[in-house]
PyMOL commands that place a pseudoatom at each C-alpha (Angstrom):
pseudoatom trace, name=CA, resn=PRO, resi=1, chain=A, elem=C, hetatm=0, pos=[13.745, -56.118, 121.870]
pseudoatom trace, name=CA, resn=ILE, resi=2, chain=A, elem=C, hetatm=0, pos=[13.479, -57.984, 125.177]
pseudoatom trace, name=CA, resn=TRP, resi=3, chain=A, elem=C, hetatm=0, pos=[17.292, -57.920, 125.491]
pseudoatom trace, name=CA, resn=LEU, resi=4, chain=A, elem=C, hetatm=0, pos=[17.330, -54.165, 125.074]
pseudoatom trace, name=CA, resn=VAL, resi=5, chain=A, elem=C, hetatm=0, pos=[14.645, -53.789, 127.738]
pseudoatom trace, name=CA, resn=LEU, resi=6, chain=A, elem=C, hetatm=0, pos=[16.479, -56.086, 130.175]
pseudoatom trace, name=CA, resn=TRP, resi=7, chain=A, elem=C, hetatm=0, pos=[19.862, -54.450, 129.566]
pseudoatom trace, name=CA, resn=THR, resi=8, chain=A, elem=C, hetatm=0, pos=[18.269, -51.044, 130.178]
pseudoatom trace, name=CA, resn=LEU, resi=9, chain=A, elem=C, hetatm=0, pos=[15.882, -51.691, 133.071]
pseudoatom trace, name=CA, resn=ILE, resi=10, chain=A, elem=C, hetatm=0, pos=[18.131, -53.921, 135.185]
pseudoatom trace, name=CA, resn=PRO, resi=11, chain=A, elem=C, hetatm=0, pos=[21.046, -51.444, 135.441]
pseudoatom trace, name=CA, resn=ILE, resi=12, chain=A, elem=C, hetatm=0, pos=[18.651, -48.566, 136.151]
pseudoatom trace, name=CA, resn=ALA, resi=13, chain=A, elem=C, hetatm=0, pos=[16.877, -50.571, 138.888]
pseudoatom trace, name=CA, resn=ILE, resi=14, chain=A, elem=C, hetatm=0, pos=[20.187, -51.537, 140.515]
pseudoatom trace, name=CA, resn=TRP, resi=15, chain=A, elem=C, hetatm=0, pos=[21.508, -47.979, 140.447]
pseudoatom trace, name=CA, resn=VAL, resi=16, chain=A, elem=C, hetatm=0, pos=[18.270, -46.410, 141.695]
pseudoatom trace, name=CA, resn=GLY, resi=17, chain=A, elem=C, hetatm=0, pos=[18.181, -48.954, 144.540]
pseudoatom trace, name=CA, resn=ASP, resi=18, chain=A, elem=C, hetatm=0, pos=[21.293, -47.664, 146.300]
pseudoatom trace, name=CA, resn=LYS, resi=19, chain=A, elem=C, hetatm=0, pos=[23.339, -45.591, 143.825]
pseudoatom trace, name=CA, resn=GLY, resi=20, chain=A, elem=C, hetatm=0, pos=[26.048, -48.251, 143.949]
pseudoatom trace, name=CA, resn=PRO, resi=21, chain=A, elem=C, hetatm=0, pos=[27.847, -49.948, 141.066]
pseudoatom trace, name=CA, resn=VAL, resi=22, chain=A, elem=C, hetatm=0, pos=[25.714, -51.838, 138.568]
pseudoatom trace, name=CA, resn=PHE, resi=23, chain=A, elem=C, hetatm=0, pos=[28.173, -54.654, 137.895]
pseudoatom trace, name=CA, resn=TYR, resi=24, chain=A, elem=C, hetatm=0, pos=[29.977, -57.071, 140.152]
pseudoatom trace, name=CA, resn=THR, resi=25, chain=A, elem=C, hetatm=0, pos=[33.234, -58.716, 139.154]
pseudoatom trace, name=CA, resn=GLN, resi=26, chain=A, elem=C, hetatm=0, pos=[35.106, -61.559, 140.765]
pseudoatom trace, name=CA, resn=ARG, resi=27, chain=A, elem=C, hetatm=0, pos=[38.073, -63.780, 139.990]
pseudoatom trace, name=CA, resn=ARG, resi=28, chain=A, elem=C, hetatm=0, pos=[36.862, -67.279, 139.176]
pseudoatom trace, name=CA, resn=THR, resi=29, chain=A, elem=C, hetatm=0, pos=[38.560, -70.526, 138.224]
pseudoatom trace, name=CA, resn=GLY, resi=30, chain=A, elem=C, hetatm=0, pos=[37.892, -71.848, 134.730]
pseudoatom trace, name=CA, resn=LYS, resi=31, chain=A, elem=C, hetatm=0, pos=[38.966, -74.680, 132.478]
pseudoatom trace, name=CA, resn=ASP, resi=32, chain=A, elem=C, hetatm=0, pos=[42.324, -76.203, 133.413]
pseudoatom trace, name=CA, resn=GLY, resi=33, chain=A, elem=C, hetatm=0, pos=[42.526, -73.878, 136.433]
pseudoatom trace, name=CA, resn=ARG, resi=34, chain=A, elem=C, hetatm=0, pos=[42.812, -70.691, 134.369]
pseudoatom trace, name=CA, resn=VAL, resi=35, chain=A, elem=C, hetatm=0, pos=[41.673, -67.657, 136.344]
pseudoatom trace, name=CA, resn=PHE, resi=36, chain=A, elem=C, hetatm=0, pos=[39.298, -65.185, 134.690]
pseudoatom trace, name=CA, resn=ILE, resi=37, chain=A, elem=C, hetatm=0, pos=[37.097, -62.263, 135.707]
pseudoatom trace, name=CA, resn=ILE, resi=38, chain=A, elem=C, hetatm=0, pos=[33.370, -63.012, 135.823]
pseudoatom trace, name=CA, resn=TYR, resi=39, chain=A, elem=C, hetatm=0, pos=[30.799, -60.268, 135.224]
pseudoatom trace, name=CA, resn=LYS, resi=40, chain=A, elem=C, hetatm=0, pos=[27.387, -60.186, 136.905]
pseudoatom trace, name=CA, resn=PHE, resi=41, chain=A, elem=C, hetatm=0, pos=[24.752, -57.648, 137.796]
pseudoatom trace, name=CA, resn=ARG, resi=42, chain=A, elem=C, hetatm=0, pos=[25.267, -56.679, 141.442]
pseudoatom trace, name=CA, resn=THR, resi=43, chain=A, elem=C, hetatm=0, pos=[22.661, -58.208, 143.767]
pseudoatom trace, name=CA, resn=MET, resi=44, chain=A, elem=C, hetatm=0, pos=[24.157, -57.390, 147.157]
pseudoatom trace, name=CA, resn=VAL, resi=45, chain=A, elem=C, hetatm=0, pos=[24.925, -54.180, 148.990]
pseudoatom trace, name=CA, resn=PRO, resi=46, chain=A, elem=C, hetatm=0, pos=[28.249, -52.588, 147.986]
pseudoatom trace, name=CA, resn=GLU, resi=47, chain=A, elem=C, hetatm=0, pos=[31.228, -54.248, 149.697]
pseudoatom trace, name=CA, resn=ALA, resi=48, chain=A, elem=C, hetatm=0, pos=[29.067, -57.123, 150.974]
pseudoatom trace, name=CA, resn=GLN, resi=49, chain=A, elem=C, hetatm=0, pos=[32.163, -59.320, 151.202]
pseudoatom trace, name=CA, resn=PHE, resi=50, chain=A, elem=C, hetatm=0, pos=[33.238, -57.283, 154.251]
pseudoatom trace, name=CA, resn=LYS, resi=51, chain=A, elem=C, hetatm=0, pos=[29.817, -57.555, 155.909]
pseudoatom trace, name=CA, resn=GLY, resi=52, chain=A, elem=C, hetatm=0, pos=[29.247, -61.296, 156.155]
pseudoatom trace, name=CA, resn=PRO, resi=53, chain=A, elem=C, hetatm=0, pos=[30.161, -64.803, 154.985]
pseudoatom trace, name=CA, resn=ALA, resi=54, chain=A, elem=C, hetatm=0, pos=[31.214, -65.569, 151.417]
pseudoatom trace, name=CA, resn=TRP, resi=55, chain=A, elem=C, hetatm=0, pos=[28.112, -67.653, 150.708]
pseudoatom trace, name=CA, resn=THR, resi=56, chain=A, elem=C, hetatm=0, pos=[24.688, -66.125, 151.030]
pseudoatom trace, name=CA, resn=MET, resi=57, chain=A, elem=C, hetatm=0, pos=[22.098, -67.751, 153.223]
pseudoatom trace, name=CA, resn=GLN, resi=58, chain=A, elem=C, hetatm=0, pos=[18.316, -67.703, 153.044]
pseudoatom trace, name=CA, resn=GLY, resi=59, chain=A, elem=C, hetatm=0, pos=[17.102, -64.242, 154.122]
pseudoatom trace, name=CA, resn=ASP, resi=60, chain=A, elem=C, hetatm=0, pos=[20.609, -62.705, 153.853]
pseudoatom trace, name=CA, resn=SER, resi=61, chain=A, elem=C, hetatm=0, pos=[20.231, -59.004, 154.667]
pseudoatom trace, name=CA, resn=ARG, resi=62, chain=A, elem=C, hetatm=0, pos=[23.065, -58.092, 152.280]
pseudoatom trace, name=CA, resn=VAL, resi=63, chain=A, elem=C, hetatm=0, pos=[20.928, -58.987, 149.237]
pseudoatom trace, name=CA, resn=THR, resi=64, chain=A, elem=C, hetatm=0, pos=[19.144, -55.925, 147.851]
pseudoatom trace, name=CA, resn=ARG, resi=65, chain=A, elem=C, hetatm=0, pos=[15.430, -55.867, 146.919]
pseudoatom trace, name=CA, resn=VAL, resi=66, chain=A, elem=C, hetatm=0, pos=[16.313, -55.777, 143.218]
pseudoatom trace, name=CA, resn=GLY, resi=67, chain=A, elem=C, hetatm=0, pos=[18.943, -58.436, 143.881]
pseudoatom trace, name=CA, resn=ARG, resi=68, chain=A, elem=C, hetatm=0, pos=[16.351, -60.838, 145.272]
pseudoatom trace, name=CA, resn=ILE, resi=69, chain=A, elem=C, hetatm=0, pos=[14.382, -60.653, 142.016]
pseudoatom trace, name=CA, resn=LEU, resi=70, chain=A, elem=C, hetatm=0, pos=[17.501, -60.949, 139.880]
pseudoatom trace, name=CA, resn=ARG, resi=71, chain=A, elem=C, hetatm=0, pos=[18.699, -64.009, 141.798]
pseudoatom trace, name=CA, resn=ARG, resi=72, chain=A, elem=C, hetatm=0, pos=[15.312, -65.761, 141.715]
pseudoatom trace, name=CA, resn=THR, resi=73, chain=A, elem=C, hetatm=0, pos=[15.211, -65.317, 137.919]
pseudoatom trace, name=CA, resn=ALA, resi=74, chain=A, elem=C, hetatm=0, pos=[18.993, -65.723, 137.358]
pseudoatom trace, name=CA, resn=LEU, resi=75, chain=A, elem=C, hetatm=0, pos=[18.944, -62.431, 135.427]
pseudoatom trace, name=CA, resn=ASP, resi=76, chain=A, elem=C, hetatm=0, pos=[21.912, -61.319, 137.528]
pseudoatom trace, name=CA, resn=GLU, resi=77, chain=A, elem=C, hetatm=0, pos=[23.938, -63.670, 135.352]
pseudoatom trace, name=CA, resn=LEU, resi=78, chain=A, elem=C, hetatm=0, pos=[23.145, -61.989, 132.010]
pseudoatom trace, name=CA, resn=PRO, resi=79, chain=A, elem=C, hetatm=0, pos=[26.549, -60.229, 131.906]
pseudoatom trace, name=CA, resn=GLU, resi=80, chain=A, elem=C, hetatm=0, pos=[28.166, -63.678, 132.003]
pseudoatom trace, name=CA, resn=LEU, resi=81, chain=A, elem=C, hetatm=0, pos=[27.240, -63.898, 128.326]
pseudoatom trace, name=CA, resn=TRP, resi=82, chain=A, elem=C, hetatm=0, pos=[30.295, -61.690, 127.821]
pseudoatom trace, name=CA, resn=ASN, resi=83, chain=A, elem=C, hetatm=0, pos=[32.357, -64.434, 129.499]
pseudoatom trace, name=CA, resn=VAL, resi=84, chain=A, elem=C, hetatm=0, pos=[30.838, -66.976, 127.093]
pseudoatom trace, name=CA, resn=LEU, resi=85, chain=A, elem=C, hetatm=0, pos=[31.674, -64.768, 124.088]
pseudoatom trace, name=CA, resn=LYS, resi=86, chain=A, elem=C, hetatm=0, pos=[35.248, -64.334, 125.363]
pseudoatom trace, name=CA, resn=GLY, resi=87, chain=A, elem=C, hetatm=0, pos=[35.637, -68.106, 125.710]
pseudoatom trace, name=CA, resn=ASP, resi=88, chain=A, elem=C, hetatm=0, pos=[36.024, -68.095, 129.508]
pseudoatom trace, name=CA, resn=MET, resi=89, chain=A, elem=C, hetatm=0, pos=[32.759, -69.981, 129.947]
pseudoatom trace, name=CA, resn=SER, resi=90, chain=A, elem=C, hetatm=0, pos=[30.253, -72.074, 128.032]
pseudoatom trace, name=CA, resn=PHE, resi=91, chain=A, elem=C, hetatm=0, pos=[26.489, -72.207, 128.271]
pseudoatom trace, name=CA, resn=VAL, resi=92, chain=A, elem=C, hetatm=0, pos=[26.529, -75.516, 130.189]
pseudoatom trace, name=CA, resn=GLY, resi=93, chain=A, elem=C, hetatm=0, pos=[29.127, -76.889, 132.575]
pseudoatom trace, name=CA, resn=PRO, resi=94, chain=A, elem=C, hetatm=0, pos=[30.165, -76.924, 136.213]
pseudoatom trace, name=CA, resn=ARG, resi=95, chain=A, elem=C, hetatm=0, pos=[29.714, -73.645, 138.094]
pseudoatom trace, name=CA, resn=ALA, resi=96, chain=A, elem=C, hetatm=0, pos=[32.709, -71.303, 138.032]
pseudoatom trace, name=CA, resn=LEU, resi=97, chain=A, elem=C, hetatm=0, pos=[33.901, -70.966, 141.605]
pseudoatom trace, name=CA, resn=ASP, resi=98, chain=A, elem=C, hetatm=0, pos=[35.781, -68.155, 143.303]
pseudoatom trace, name=CA, resn=VAL, resi=99, chain=A, elem=C, hetatm=0, pos=[39.531, -68.874, 143.186]
pseudoatom trace, name=CA, resn=LYS, resi=100, chain=A, elem=C, hetatm=0, pos=[39.852, -69.274, 146.980]
pseudoatom trace, name=CA, resn=GLU, resi=101, chain=A, elem=C, hetatm=0, pos=[36.769, -71.478, 147.171]
pseudoatom trace, name=CA, resn=GLN, resi=102, chain=A, elem=C, hetatm=0, pos=[38.034, -73.724, 144.347]
pseudoatom trace, name=CA, resn=ARG, resi=103, chain=A, elem=C, hetatm=0, pos=[41.430, -74.136, 146.043]
pseudoatom trace, name=CA, resn=SER, resi=104, chain=A, elem=C, hetatm=0, pos=[39.855, -74.793, 149.443]
pseudoatom trace, name=CA, resn=LEU, resi=105, chain=A, elem=C, hetatm=0, pos=[37.527, -77.452, 148.045]
pseudoatom trace, name=CA, resn=GLU, resi=106, chain=A, elem=C, hetatm=0, pos=[40.417, -79.083, 146.167]
pseudoatom trace, name=CA, resn=GLU, resi=107, chain=A, elem=C, hetatm=0, pos=[42.133, -79.519, 149.551]
pseudoatom trace, name=CA, resn=GLN, resi=108, chain=A, elem=C, hetatm=0, pos=[38.977, -80.913, 151.185]
pseudoatom trace, name=CA, resn=ILE, resi=109, chain=A, elem=C, hetatm=0, pos=[37.559, -83.149, 148.442]
pseudoatom trace, name=CA, resn=PRO, resi=110, chain=A, elem=C, hetatm=0, pos=[39.847, -85.608, 146.625]
pseudoatom trace, name=CA, resn=GLY, resi=111, chain=A, elem=C, hetatm=0, pos=[39.653, -85.160, 142.840]
pseudoatom trace, name=CA, resn=PHE, resi=112, chain=A, elem=C, hetatm=0, pos=[37.724, -81.881, 143.025]
pseudoatom trace, name=CA, resn=GLU, resi=113, chain=A, elem=C, hetatm=0, pos=[39.993, -80.367, 140.353]
pseudoatom trace, name=CA, resn=ARG, resi=114, chain=A, elem=C, hetatm=0, pos=[38.541, -82.849, 137.802]
pseudoatom trace, name=CA, resn=ARG, resi=115, chain=A, elem=C, hetatm=0, pos=[35.573, -80.501, 137.343]
pseudoatom trace, name=CA, resn=LEU, resi=116, chain=A, elem=C, hetatm=0, pos=[37.985, -78.085, 135.617]
pseudoatom trace, name=CA, resn=GLN, resi=117, chain=A, elem=C, hetatm=0, pos=[38.353, -80.401, 132.598]
pseudoatom trace, name=CA, resn=VAL, resi=118, chain=A, elem=C, hetatm=0, pos=[35.665, -78.397, 130.794]
pseudoatom trace, name=CA, resn=PRO, resi=119, chain=A, elem=C, hetatm=0, pos=[34.798, -74.693, 130.753]
pseudoatom trace, name=CA, resn=PRO, resi=120, chain=A, elem=C, hetatm=0, pos=[32.439, -73.591, 133.502]
pseudoatom trace, name=CA, resn=GLY, resi=121, chain=A, elem=C, hetatm=0, pos=[28.867, -72.944, 132.434]
pseudoatom trace, name=CA, resn=LEU, resi=122, chain=A, elem=C, hetatm=0, pos=[26.065, -70.462, 132.902]
pseudoatom trace, name=CA, resn=THR, resi=123, chain=A, elem=C, hetatm=0, pos=[24.033, -73.471, 133.991]
pseudoatom trace, name=CA, resn=GLY, resi=124, chain=A, elem=C, hetatm=0, pos=[24.741, -77.090, 134.728]
pseudoatom trace, name=CA, resn=LEU, resi=125, chain=A, elem=C, hetatm=0, pos=[23.527, -80.295, 136.287]
pseudoatom trace, name=CA, resn=ALA, resi=126, chain=A, elem=C, hetatm=0, pos=[24.269, -79.130, 139.852]
pseudoatom trace, name=CA, resn=GLN, resi=127, chain=A, elem=C, hetatm=0, pos=[22.637, -75.729, 139.307]
pseudoatom trace, name=CA, resn=VAL, resi=128, chain=A, elem=C, hetatm=0, pos=[19.433, -77.271, 137.957]
pseudoatom trace, name=CA, resn=TYR, resi=129, chain=A, elem=C, hetatm=0, pos=[19.033, -80.327, 140.183]
pseudoatom trace, name=CA, resn=ASN, resi=130, chain=A, elem=C, hetatm=0, pos=[20.737, -79.438, 143.476]
pseudoatom trace, name=CA, resn=PRO, resi=131, chain=A, elem=C, hetatm=0, pos=[19.110, -76.639, 145.490]
pseudoatom trace, name=CA, resn=GLY, resi=132, chain=A, elem=C, hetatm=0, pos=[21.441, -77.124, 148.474]
pseudoatom trace, name=CA, resn=ASP, resi=133, chain=A, elem=C, hetatm=0, pos=[24.887, -75.704, 149.071]
pseudoatom trace, name=CA, resn=ASN, resi=134, chain=A, elem=C, hetatm=0, pos=[26.690, -78.924, 149.938]
pseudoatom trace, name=CA, resn=ALA, resi=135, chain=A, elem=C, hetatm=0, pos=[29.993, -79.007, 148.029]
pseudoatom trace, name=CA, resn=ASP, resi=136, chain=A, elem=C, hetatm=0, pos=[30.178, -82.824, 147.985]
pseudoatom trace, name=CA, resn=ASP, resi=137, chain=A, elem=C, hetatm=0, pos=[26.741, -83.073, 146.382]
pseudoatom trace, name=CA, resn=LYS, resi=138, chain=A, elem=C, hetatm=0, pos=[27.562, -80.430, 143.789]
pseudoatom trace, name=CA, resn=PHE, resi=139, chain=A, elem=C, hetatm=0, pos=[30.811, -82.231, 142.974]
pseudoatom trace, name=CA, resn=LYS, resi=140, chain=A, elem=C, hetatm=0, pos=[28.889, -85.480, 142.372]
pseudoatom trace, name=CA, resn=TYR, resi=141, chain=A, elem=C, hetatm=0, pos=[26.623, -83.643, 139.926]
pseudoatom trace, name=CA, resn=ASP, resi=142, chain=A, elem=C, hetatm=0, pos=[29.674, -82.113, 138.205]
pseudoatom trace, name=CA, resn=LEU, resi=143, chain=A, elem=C, hetatm=0, pos=[31.261, -85.556, 137.801]
pseudoatom trace, name=CA, resn=SER, resi=144, chain=A, elem=C, hetatm=0, pos=[27.978, -86.917, 136.463]
pseudoatom trace, name=CA, resn=TYR, resi=145, chain=A, elem=C, hetatm=0, pos=[27.902, -84.093, 133.923]
pseudoatom trace, name=CA, resn=LEU, resi=146, chain=A, elem=C, hetatm=0, pos=[31.481, -84.863, 132.824]
pseudoatom trace, name=CA, resn=GLU, resi=147, chain=A, elem=C, hetatm=0, pos=[30.541, -88.518, 132.275]
pseudoatom trace, name=CA, resn=ARG, resi=148, chain=A, elem=C, hetatm=0, pos=[27.271, -87.802, 130.433]
pseudoatom trace, name=CA, resn=MET, resi=149, chain=A, elem=C, hetatm=0, pos=[27.928, -84.488, 128.686]
pseudoatom trace, name=CA, resn=GLY, resi=150, chain=A, elem=C, hetatm=0, pos=[26.664, -84.082, 125.164]
pseudoatom trace, name=CA, resn=PRO, resi=151, chain=A, elem=C, hetatm=0, pos=[24.319, -81.983, 123.040]
pseudoatom trace, name=CA, resn=TRP, resi=152, chain=A, elem=C, hetatm=0, pos=[21.111, -83.624, 124.312]
pseudoatom trace, name=CA, resn=LEU, resi=153, chain=A, elem=C, hetatm=0, pos=[21.972, -83.186, 127.977]
pseudoatom trace, name=CA, resn=ASP, resi=154, chain=A, elem=C, hetatm=0, pos=[23.040, -79.590, 127.312]
pseudoatom trace, name=CA, resn=PHE, resi=155, chain=A, elem=C, hetatm=0, pos=[19.767, -78.917, 125.500]
pseudoatom trace, name=CA, resn=LYS, resi=156, chain=A, elem=C, hetatm=0, pos=[17.786, -80.411, 128.398]
pseudoatom trace, name=CA, resn=LEU, resi=157, chain=A, elem=C, hetatm=0, pos=[19.685, -78.345, 130.990]
pseudoatom trace, name=CA, resn=LEU, resi=158, chain=A, elem=C, hetatm=0, pos=[19.289, -75.140, 128.971]
pseudoatom trace, name=CA, resn=THR, resi=159, chain=A, elem=C, hetatm=0, pos=[15.559, -75.812, 128.578]
pseudoatom trace, name=CA, resn=LEU, resi=160, chain=A, elem=C, hetatm=0, pos=[15.134, -76.461, 132.312]
pseudoatom trace, name=CA, resn=SER, resi=161, chain=A, elem=C, hetatm=0, pos=[17.158, -73.339, 133.090]
pseudoatom trace, name=CA, resn=VAL, resi=162, chain=A, elem=C, hetatm=0, pos=[14.906, -71.176, 130.918]
pseudoatom trace, name=CA, resn=ARG, resi=163, chain=A, elem=C, hetatm=0, pos=[11.899, -72.739, 132.660]
pseudoatom trace, name=CA, resn=ASN, resi=164, chain=A, elem=C, hetatm=0, pos=[13.433, -71.925, 136.062]
pseudoatom trace, name=CA, resn=THR, resi=165, chain=A, elem=C, hetatm=0, pos=[13.975, -68.326, 134.985]
pseudoatom trace, name=CA, resn=PHE, resi=166, chain=A, elem=C, hetatm=0, pos=[10.414, -67.801, 133.765]
pseudoatom trace, name=CA, resn=SER, resi=167, chain=A, elem=C, hetatm=0, pos=[8.922, -69.584, 136.791]
pseudoatom trace, name=CA, resn=ILE, resi=168, chain=A, elem=C, hetatm=0, pos=[11.229, -67.712, 139.199]
pseudoatom trace, name=CA, resn=ARG, resi=169, chain=A, elem=C, hetatm=0, pos=[12.735, -70.903, 140.655]
pseudoatom trace, name=CA, resn=TRP, resi=170, chain=A, elem=C, hetatm=0, pos=[16.418, -69.999, 141.021]
pseudoatom trace, name=CA, resn=ASP, resi=171, chain=A, elem=C, hetatm=0, pos=[18.317, -69.266, 144.219]
pseudoatom trace, name=CA, resn=GLN, resi=172, chain=A, elem=C, hetatm=0, pos=[16.140, -71.125, 146.682]
pseudoatom trace, name=CA, resn=ARG, resi=173, chain=A, elem=C, hetatm=0, pos=[18.914, -72.179, 149.013]
pseudoatom trace, name=CA, resn=ARG, resi=174, chain=A, elem=C, hetatm=0, pos=[18.109, -74.496, 151.885]
pseudoatom trace, name=CA, resn=GLY, resi=175, chain=A, elem=C, hetatm=0, pos=[21.409, -74.316, 153.755]
for i in range(1, 175): cmd.bond("trace and resi %d" % i, "trace and resi %d" % (i + 1))
show_as sticks, trace
zoom trace
């Protein structure tokens, strides 16, 4: 029943907020560099990509009121379950990055493509333990996940992610 409520109330709240599209799609890089389309609930004003930088910053005016709540609870990522069902993503793994961002970071950080050895995840070590937006730090967490991955670590990360959702601890960027 809670799924039905979420999948009903969230789209209505987004649409009522500004009459814009409910979903946001973007090309992301997955396992072995395969490109796929990610689905999310829209949290920013329509066409936000033309109104500011690619990464959001604290207090970004492009984030809608509903979007702020969705980001803090990670409920904007519910549609990514479709990506998990399709096999584009898993529940735990490195974050799926925009195609251009992935390529740019591969040029800047030696070995960055190693994070594509596994499917990207809804959550992961970097998402749970690294509140900053430093690509080098996130990459270190991704490599640590690749070295330590297993059912117990995945269970721990999923449990911490659920805790972060219920305690509204997501998307607290510092940079």
